[in-house]
N, C-alpha and C positions, 0 to 999 in steps of 0.2 A: 553366186560365187564363181571363180573361173581360177585359172593360172595363168605365170608368165611363163613364156617360153618353151609349151609343150602344145605338140602338134595335134592333139586329139579336140584341143580348143580352137585350134583354127580351120583347121580342115572340113570343119564339118559332122566331126565325129558324133562327139560330145551329143551334140543340136539334136541329133539322130535317135539317140538314147531317151533325150533327155527334151521331149519339145518345148514343155515350161522351162525349162532351164530353173527349174525353183523356185519359179516368181509365187507359188500359192506359199510360200512360207515365210515370203519377204514382211509381210505388215507383224508378223508373230514378232520376226528378228527386231525390229524396227521400235517395237513396244518394250523387247527386251531392250535395248540400247538406249532407249530413252528414259529408263525407269534409273536405270545408273548414271544418266549425266545425270535428272534429279535429285538423285541420293548423293550425288558428290557437289551440287550446286555451280554444276557448267549450264552453260546457256552459248553455244559458238556461234560467230556470225559469220565463220565460214568452214566449210566441212569438203572433206573428199574423200571419196568410195573407191579402194584399188579394187579392184576386180568386181564391181559393180553388176555384171552380170544384166538381168533385163533391166535395173534401176529402180527396181520396186524396195527395197530396203531404202534406199536414198526419198524416195519419193514420200513411202508414208513418213520419215523422218522426218521430213518437212512439214507435216502437220501437228509435230510434236515440237518442230521449230522456229516458232513465229519470228523471231528475231534474224534469222540466218538469211545474210542476203547474197552471199555467194555458194551454192551447194554442187559440185563437180563430181559425173561419175567417170574413172575411166576399166576401161579393158582392152583387152588385145585380141579380142573375138571381134571380129567383125559383121561373122553374123547375127551373135545376140547383139552387138548395138547395132544394129538394121532395127530388130522387134525392138529393143530400147526406145529410140528416137520414137516409135510410135506412141506409146505408153506414158512416158514422163509427161511431167507437168509441171506448173507453179515455176519455180525458181529453178530446177533443176536444169544441167546442162551438160551435155556428154562427149569427151572425147577419146582417144588412144593413149594407152600409157606411153608413147613413143612424143606424140601431140602434147603431152605435160609442158608448159614451161617450166623449165627446171630453177627458176628463181625466184615462183611461185611459190607461199606457205600458208598455213592453214590452220587454225585457231584447233581443229579437231579432224583426223585422220581413220578413216575404216579400213580395216583387212576384217572380212566378215566369210570365215569361213576359206580361207585363203591358201594359207603359207604351208599348208600340211597337201596341196600339189605341188607345191616346186621342186627342182630337182635342189637350189643351190637354196635352200631356205633360208639359213644364215645370214648369205649374202644379200636375200632377196629383203631381210628385214632392215638390214644395216645400211641399205642403197636408202630405204624412206625415215632414218629415224631423224634424220635432221629436218624433218618437211612438216612440221605440224608439233601446236602446242602440246597438243595430249594427244593421244590414241585410243584407239578402242578394237580388242581382239576377240573375234568368234571362231575359238577352236575346237573339232569336234576333238569326245573324248574316246577313240576306238582302243585305247588299249584298256584294259579290264580283266579281271577274273576270267569271267565267260569267253571273253572272245579270244584270249589266248589259250585257253583250254581248247577253244575247239577251234581256233585258227578260220574257220568260215568264213564268220561274218567279215572278219579283215579281210579276207582275199576277196572275197565281193565287192571289198569299198573299194578295194584297187583297182579290180576288172572295170567294176559298173561309173564310177565318181571319181576316180583317179584319182586316191589317197596314197601319196607315195609315203609316208609317214604316219608314223602312230602314236599317239600323244595321251598318256595321261594328267591329271592335272599338274602333279610337280615336273613333269618333263616338260608340259606346256611350260610354267614358267619361268623351268631353268632355260628353257632356251631363248624366251626375253628376254630373260637380264641376260645370257651371252651375248645375244645381238646387239648390247648397248642402251635396253630399255631400265625403267625403273616402275616395279609393280605399284599403284596407288591403290587399288580394290578390285575387286573378283566377285563373280557369281557364280552359280550353275544357273542353266538353261535347261527347262526339263522337257525338252521336243520329245522324247519316248513319253512321254506322259499327257503333252499338252497338244500335240501334231496329230492331226491323221492317221490312226494306223497304217499302212503301206502291206500289212501282211497279219494271217489267223497269231501265228507268232507272237507278233508285239503285241496285237492287241491282250493277248491272256498275259502277257508278261506286266502287264501293267500296274496289275492289283501286286504284289512281290513288292513289285520295284517301289510303287506309292506310298507304300508302310511303311520300306524300308528307310524311304526318303525321309518321309515326315520325321520319323525319328533319328537317324544317323546318316546326313547326306553326302558325308563325304565317303562312307563303306559303302551306301547306294551307288553311289557314281564307281567307286573302286572294284566292285563286285560286278553289280548288273547292267552298267550300263545306260545306254537312253540317254546321256547329258553331252553340253558343252560347255565350255567352260566361258566366260564373257569375263573381260579384263581391261581393266582401266590403266590406262600406264603415260609416261612421260619418257622425254630422253633422258637419260642418268649422266 
């Protein structure tokens, strides 16, 4: 996870708060992406991960895409790229966003937990819409009945992980469409159910969240939270 043009990701503030840069979630996210690609019979040969962080998502995704010959991770944080270069393997290469070849195009471009951190998120999305044939976005669904009613979770996300914008499924899809993308497929990713709990409250919430998600997934995401939206798209 990363942002473009926000000081906390470049001056070491974010790294000091999150020393692992959410590396532990990378394998789980890669599995979600691989499942979406397989469901749509997509086997890209070139992949770019914008806001790659430690490179874990891209490295793990490489094991699901044996035919991919070009796997590029880009980020704006020099500190996290140094960490990433010690960890990436196989076919993965890393560079800064500024050093990207402006002429290079990819079969698949990833933005995994990225544009909610970007001040001009529509401009940012539009800047990449001609860089690939297909796109995968992973968007935290912070805007729920529970979080809006309490406000504490939203403000913690702002302070601790730098979320500047807050989405529901509907506003996330509308944002992508407004930025020039056509949505081809979507799926919830139940991080609140499948990732390790980060507090007693989150662990307690799993039972009602799981029950409602099995019965009515859209309602669970809208009311209780703990979900993100994985979106496959193309340029409109």
